[in-house]
MIDOSE-1310 file (N, C-alpha, C; in nm, 2 decimals, decimal comma, always signed):
residues 157
xxxx	-0,98/-0,56/-1,06/-1,05/-0,46/-1,06/-1,02/-0,35/-0,86; -0,92/-0,29/-0,89/-0,90/-0,21/-0,77/-0,94/-0,13/-0,63; -0,98/-0,05/-0,60/-1,00/-0,03/-0,50/-0,97/+0,12/-0,52; -1,05/+0,19/-0,50/-1,05/+0,33/-0,47/-0,95/+0,42/-0,32
xxxx	-0,89/+0,52/-0,32/-0,88/+0,57/-0,19/-0,91/+0,62/-0,09; -0,84/+0,57/+0,01/-0,99/+0,60/+0,12/-0,97/+0,70/+0,15; -1,11/+0,84/+0,26/-1,05/+0,96/+0,24/-0,98/+0,90/+0,32; -0,89/+1,01/+0,43/-0,75/+1,02/+0,50/-0,77/+0,99/+0,66
xxxx	-0,92/+1,02/+0,69/-0,93/+0,95/+0,81/-0,95/+0,87/+0,87; -0,94/+0,71/+0,76/-0,96/+0,63/+0,82/-0,82/+0,54/+0,76; -0,74/+0,64/+0,75/-0,56/+0,61/+0,77/-0,60/+0,65/+0,95; -0,61/+0,75/+0,98/-0,64/+0,78/+1,10/-0,73/+0,67/+1,22
xxxx	-0,81/+0,64/+1,18/-0,89/+0,53/+1,24/-0,79/+0,37/+1,28; -0,73/+0,42/+1,15/-0,64/+0,22/+1,16/-0,51/+0,28/+1,28; -0,48/+0,37/+1,24/-0,37/+0,37/+1,37/-0,39/+0,31/+1,49; -0,56/+0,43/+1,53/-0,66/+0,45/+1,63/-0,69/+0,29/+1,69
xxxx	-0,67/+0,17/+1,59/-0,76/+0,10/+1,64/-0,58/-0,06/+1,65; -0,54/+0,00/+1,53/-0,40/-0,10/+1,60/-0,31/-0,09/+1,79; -0,33/+0,08/+1,75/-0,29/+0,11/+1,89/-0,39/+0,07/+2,06; -0,51/+0,05/+1,97/-0,62/-0,04/+2,05/-0,65/-0,09/+2,15
xxxx	-0,58/-0,20/+2,05/-0,51/-0,29/+2,04/-0,69/-0,40/+1,96; -0,77/-0,31/+1,87/-0,90/-0,42/+1,79/-0,90/-0,53/+1,68; -0,74/-0,47/+1,65/-0,68/-0,62/+1,56/-0,60/-0,73/+1,60; -0,72/-0,84/+1,58/-0,74/-0,99/+1,62/-0,62/-1,08/+1,51
xxxx	-0,57/-1,09/+1,51/-0,52/-1,18/+1,37/-0,55/-1,28/+1,42; -0,64/-1,39/+1,31/-0,62/-1,52/+1,34/-0,57/-1,59/+1,21; -0,53/-1,51/+1,15/-0,38/-1,63/+1,04/-0,30/-1,48/+1,01; -0,22/-1,51/+0,89/-0,12/-1,49/+0,79/-0,25/-1,37/+0,72
xxxx	-0,32/-1,46/+0,66/-0,44/-1,36/+0,56/-0,59/-1,35/+0,67; -0,58/-1,36/+0,74/-0,77/-1,37/+0,78/-0,67/-1,19/+0,95; -0,82/-1,10/+0,96/-0,80/-1,12/+1,10/-0,98/-1,07/+1,06; -1,00/-1,06/+1,24/-1,13/-0,94/+1,31/-1,10/-0,88/+1,38
xxxx	-1,16/-0,77/+1,32/-1,06/-0,58/+1,36/-1,20/-0,58/+1,44; -1,24/-0,49/+1,55/-1,35/-0,50/+1,63/-1,39/-0,30/+1,60; -1,56/-0,31/+1,60/-1,52/-0,12/+1,60/-1,49/-0,08/+1,71; -1,46/+0,09/+1,71/-1,42/+0,15/+1,84/-1,48/+0,11/+1,95
xxxx	-1,63/+0,07/+1,96/-1,73/+0,14/+2,02/-1,74/+0,00/+2,04; -1,68/-0,12/+2,01/-1,68/-0,23/+2,06/-1,84/-0,28/+1,99; -1,91/-0,29/+1,98/-2,07/-0,26/+1,90/-2,04/-0,38/+1,78; -1,93/-0,40/+1,71/-1,92/-0,47/+1,53/-1,84/-0,51/+1,54
xxxx	-1,80/-0,65/+1,42/-1,70/-0,69/+1,48/-1,62/-0,73/+1,28; -1,55/-0,69/+1,19/-1,60/-0,69/+1,07/-1,45/-0,80/+1,03; -1,43/-0,83/+0,96/-1,42/-0,98/+0,94/-1,27/-0,93/+0,77; -1,16/-0,91/+0,81/-1,08/-0,88/+0,74/-0,99/-1,02/+0,69
xxxx	-1,03/-1,03/+0,47/-0,94/-1,13/+0,46/-0,85/-1,13/+0,36; -0,68/-1,16/+0,33/-0,58/-1,11/+0,30/-0,54/-1,17/+0,19; -0,54/-1,15/+0,08/-0,54/-1,31/-0,06/-0,41/-1,19/-0,11; -0,22/-1,26/-0,06/-0,12/-1,17/-0,06/-0,05/-1,19/-0,24
xxxx	-0,11/-1,38/-0,25/-0,07/-1,38/-0,37/-0,16/-1,32/-0,53; -0,24/-1,29/-0,48/-0,32/-1,19/-0,51/-0,32/-1,03/-0,53; -0,31/-0,97/-0,47/-0,25/-0,90/-0,40/-0,42/-0,81/-0,33; -0,54/-0,91/-0,38/-0,66/-0,92/-0,29/-0,70/-0,89/-0,15
xxxx	-0,79/-0,77/-0,15/-0,80/-0,80/+0,04/-0,98/-0,74/+0,02; -1,04/-0,82/+0,15/-1,18/-0,74/+0,12/-1,20/-0,72/+0,27; -1,30/-0,63/+0,30/-1,37/-0,67/+0,44/-1,52/-0,62/+0,45; -1,60/-0,67/+0,53/-1,67/-0,60/+0,56/-1,79/-0,49/+0,62
xxxx	-1,69/-0,35/+0,59/-1,71/-0,23/+0,67/-1,76/-0,19/+0,58; -1,88/-0,04/+0,58/-1,91/-0,02/+0,52/-1,85/+0,05/+0,38; -1,69/+0,14/+0,44/-1,65/+0,14/+0,34/-1,59/+0,04/+0,21; -1,56/-0,04/+0,27/-1,53/-0,15/+0,16/-1,65/-0,22/+0,07
xxxx	-1,73/-0,22/+0,13/-1,88/-0,26/+0,08/-1,95/-0,20/-0,01; -1,97/-0,06/+0,03/-2,06/+0,05/-0,01/-1,98/+0,19/-0,09; -1,84/+0,13/+0,01/-1,80/+0,35/-0,09/-1,64/+0,29/-0,18; -1,68/+0,12/-0,20/-1,62/+0,15/-0,28/-1,45/+0,16/-0,23
xxxx	-1,42/+0,17/-0,16/-1,27/+0,18/-0,08/-1,25/+0,11/+0,08; -1,06/+0,12/+0,04/-1,02/-0,01/+0,16/-1,09/+0,11/+0,32; -1,14/+0,01/+0,44/-1,25/+0,07/+0,53/-1,12/+0,06/+0,59; -1,10/+0,09/+0,72/-1,01/+0,12/+0,81/-0,94/-0,02/+0,88
xxxx	-1,08/-0,10/+0,85/-1,04/-0,28/+0,90/-0,87/-0,32/+0,80; -0,87/-0,27/+0,70/-0,84/-0,37/+0,65/-0,70/-0,28/+0,63; -0,69/-0,14/+0,63/-0,58/-0,08/+0,71/-0,44/-0,11/+0,77; -0,57/-0,17/+0,90/-0,52/-0,19/+1,01/-0,46/-0,30/+1,01
xxxx	-0,49/-0,38/+0,97/-0,46/-0,50/+0,95/-0,31/-0,56/+0,83; -0,35/-0,50/+0,75/-0,20/-0,44/+0,69/-0,13/-0,38/+0,75; -0,09/-0,29/+0,87/-0,05/-0,28/+0,93/-0,01/-0,32/+1,07; -0,05/-0,36/+1,08/-0,02/-0,56/+1,17/+0,08/-0,60/+1,09
xxxx	+0,01/-0,65/+0,95/+0,12/-0,70/+0,85/+0,28/-0,66/+0,89; +0,25/-0,55/+0,83/+0,39/-0,49/+0,77/+0,39/-0,46/+0,67; +0,27/-0,43/+0,59/+0,27/-0,44/+0,43/+0,30/-0,28/+0,47; +0,16/-0,19/+0,51/+0,11/-0,08/+0,55/+0,22/+0,00/+0,68
xxxx	+0,34/+0,11/+0,67/+0,44/+0,11/+0,82/+0,29/+0,23/+0,92; +0,32/+0,16/+1,04/+0,24/+0,26/+1,19/+0,32/+0,28/+1,22; +0,30/+0,41/+1,28/+0,32/+0,53/+1,38/+0,25/+0,44/+1,55; +0,37/+0,49/+1,59/+0,39/+0,44/+1,73/+0,29/+0,56/+1,80
xxxx	+0,34/+0,67/+1,78/+0,35/+0,74/+1,82/+0,18/+0,82/+1,81; +0,17/+0,84/+1,66/+0,02/+0,86/+1,60/-0,06/+0,79/+1,66; -0,04/+0,57/+1,70/-0,17/+0,56/+1,74/-0,21/+0,54/+1,84; -0,11/+0,57/+1,92/-0,13/+0,52/+2,09/-0,26/+0,76/+2,11
xxxx	-0,20/+0,81/+2,00/-0,23/+0,92/+2,01/-0,48/+0,98/+1,96; -0,39/+0,84/+1,87/-0,56/+0,83/+1,80/-0,64/+0,71/+1,89; -0,54/+0,64/+1,97/-0,64/+0,49/+1,96/-0,75/+0,59/+2,08; -0,78/+0,64/+2,15/-0,87/+0,67/+2,26/-0,95/+0,81/+2,18
xxxx	-0,96/+0,82/+2,05/-0,99/+0,94/+2,00/-1,20/+0,80/+2,00; -1,27/+0,87/+2,04/-1,43/+0,80/+2,08/-1,48/+0,86/+1,88; -1,42/+0,78/+1,79/-1,51/+0,80/+1,69/-1,61/+0,77/+1,63; -1,68/+0,71/+1,69/-1,80/+0,65/+1,67/-1,89/+0,81/+1,73
xxxx	-1,84/+0,82/+1,81/-1,90/+1,00/+1,93/-1,95/+1,09/+1,82; -1,79/+1,10/+1,75/-1,79/+1,19/+1,67/-1,82/+1,20/+1,51; -1,85/+1,06/+1,53/-1,92/+1,08/+1,37/-2,03/+1,09/+1,36; -2,08/+1,01/+1,47/-2,26/+1,09/+1,51/-2,33/+1,23/+1,50
xxxx	-2,15/+1,33/+1,54/-2,19/+1,44/+1,63/-2,18/+1,54/+1,54; -2,07/+1,47/+1,40/-2,05/+1,55/+1,30/-2,02/+1,44/+1,20; -2,07/+1,50/+1,05/-2,07/+1,38/+0,94/-1,98/+1,46/+0,83; -1,87/+1,60/+0,86/-1,79/+1,59/+0,81/-1,62/+1,55/+0,82
xxxx	-1,56/+1,45/+0,73/-1,38/+1,40/+0,74/-1,39/+1,50/+0,84; -1,30/+1,60/+0,77/-1,24/+1,72/+0,84/-1,29/+1,78/+0,92; -1,46/+1,82/+1,03/-1,41/+1,90/+1,10/-1,42/+1,72/+1,21; -1,44/+1,62/+1,17/-1,35/+1,51/+1,30/-1,29/+1,54/+1,33
xxxx	-1,19/+1,47/+1,22/-1,03/+1,48/+1,17/-0,99/+1,63/+1,36; -1,03/+1,77/+1,33/-1,06/+1,87/+1,36/-1,06/+1,92/+1,56; -1,19/+1,83/+1,54/-1,23/+1,83/+1,67/-1,11/+1,70/+1,72; -1,13/+1,60/+1,70/-1,02/+1,48/+1,74/-0,81/+1,52/+1,73
xxxx	-0,82/+1,62/+1,67/-0,66/+1,66/+1,73/-0,67/+1,76/+1,76; -0,80/+1,86/+1,84/-0,80/+1,93/+1,90/-0,69/+2,04/+1,98; -0,68/+1,88/+2,01/-0,49/+1,97/+2,19/-0,39/+1,91/+2,11; -0,35/+1,90/+1,99/-0,30/+1,88/+1,88/-0,15/+1,96/+1,93
xxxx	+0,00/+1,98/+1,93/+0,04/+2,08/+1,88/+0,04/+2,05/+1,70; +0,10/+2,25/+1,69/+0,11/+2,19/+1,52/+0,21/+2,09/+1,45; +0,33/+2,06/+1,52/+0,37/+1,98/+1,49/+0,33/+1,85/+1,51; +0,29/+1,77/+1,58/+0,24/+1,65/+1,57/+0,13/+1,67/+1,43
xxxx	+0,02/+1,72/+1,38/-0,05/+1,72/+1,32/+0,03/+1,75/+1,16; +0,08/+1,79/+1,21/+0,17/+1,78/+1,09/+0,24/+1,69/+0,98; +0,30/+1,58/+1,18/+0,33/+1,47/+1,14/+0,22/+1,37/+1,05; +0,10/+1,36/+1,13/+0,02/+1,34/+1,09/-0,01/+1,33/+0,92
xxxx	-0,04/+1,46/+0,93/-0,05/+1,48/+0,78/+0,04/+1,42/+0,68; +0,17/+1,38/+0,69/+0,27/+1,38/+0,65/+0,23/+1,20/+0,62; +0,18/+1,15/+0,74/+0,20/+1,02/+0,76/+0,06/+0,96/+0,72; -0,02/+1,02/+0,68/-0,17/+1,00/+0,64/-0,07/+1,00/+0,42
xxxx	-0,03/+1,11/+0,39/+0,03/+1,13/+0,28/+0,09/+1,06/+0,20; +0,17/+1,01/+0,34/+0,25/+0,90/+0,26/+0,21/+0,75/+0,27; +0,10/+0,67/+0,38/+0,06/+0,59/+0,37/-0,10/+0,66/+0,18; -0,14/+0,73/+0,15/-0,16/+0,68/+0,04/-0,14/+0,70/-0,04
xxxx	+0,02/+0,76/-0,08/+0,08/+0,75/-0,14/+0,10/+0,60/-0,20; +0,13/+0,50/-0,06/+0,22/+0,37/-0,12/+0,06/+0,21/-0,15; -0,03/+0,34/-0,06/-0,15/+0,28/-0,18/-0,13/+0,21/-0,26; -0,21/+0,38/-0,32/-0,17/+0,43/-0,53/-0,05/+0,30/-0,52
xxxx	+0,05/+0,23/-0,48/+0,16/+0,17/-0,57/+0,15/+0,04/-0,57; +0,07/+0,03/-0,38/+0,08/-0,15/-0,34/-0,01/-0,21/-0,55; -0,10/-0,09/-0,51/-0,23/-0,11/-0,63/-0,32/-0,24/-0,62; -0,37/-0,19/-0,48/-0,42/-0,33/-0,40/-0,58/-0,42/-0,46
xxxx	-0,59/-0,53/-0,49/-0,75/-0,52/-0,58/-0,85/-0,58/-0,47; -0,98/-0,58/-0,58/-1,06/-0,66/-0,48/-1,08/-0,83/-0,52; -1,19/-0,87/-0,49/-1,13/-1,01/-0,54/-1,20/-1,03/-0,63; -1,16/-1,11/-0,72/-1,20/-1,10/-0,82/-1,35/-1,14/-0,86
xxxx	-1,38/-1,04/-0,94/-1,56/-1,07/-1,02/-1,66/-1,19/-1,00; -1,55/-1,30/-1,01/-1,64/-1,43/-0,94/-1,73/-1,46/-0,85; -1,67/-1,43/-0,74/-1,73/-1,42/-0,59/-1,76/-1,30/-0,55; -1,93/-1,29/-0,53/-1,99/-1,21/-0,51/-2,00/-1,11/-0,33
xxxx	-1,99/-1,27/-0,27/-1,95/-1,24/-0,03/-1,85/-1,28/-0,05; -1,86/-1,24/+0,11/-1,66/-1,29/+0,17/-1,68/-1,42/+0,15; -1,73/-1,52/+0,24/-1,78/-1,63/+0,22/-1,73/-1,65/+0,05; -1,74/-1,68/+0,04/-1,70/-1,74/-0,17/-1,56/-1,69/-0,19
xxxx	-1,50/-1,57/-0,15/-1,39/-1,48/-0,13/-1,33/-1,61/-0,06; -1,31/-1,59/+0,02/-1,28/-1,69/+0,14/-1,24/-1,84/+0,12; -1,34/-1,93/+0,07/-1,39/-2,00/+0,07/-1,42/-2,10/+0,12; -1,48/-2,23/+0,08/-1,59/-2,26/+0,20/-1,49/-2,32/+0,27
x	-1,45/-2,35/+0,42/-1,44/-2,38/+0,56/-1,46/-2,55/+0,64
């Protein structure tokens, strides 16, 4: 069973997380990703032999799509591309604050990029579309139906 495509904002958050040094690689298959305000840590597990990935962020657990922690880890691993220029621009965005102020993702993106040039916004749009197309092609899976928790998916250590 595969993942739904994430909202575009999740790609931007992933870029910011990588540039903001929020991704802490624990192994080639495991990472911990800090939330933007540092109040939470998300565990990401990647099983390349199964093309399976999972995380305990809310988008992955409740939304059925890959959240920014999974996308960021895949960028760090080189499975997905990373744009350093965009990442640096997005690393300082106060995502948590903007999400509390606005519920609409388009408004959040508009606010986060309000001072960007049209050229930078076009670059961002093209990059996000590229990532979403790549995700369709990768056809990443959720863990097999057997395990119901992250611990069952990872196995006992």
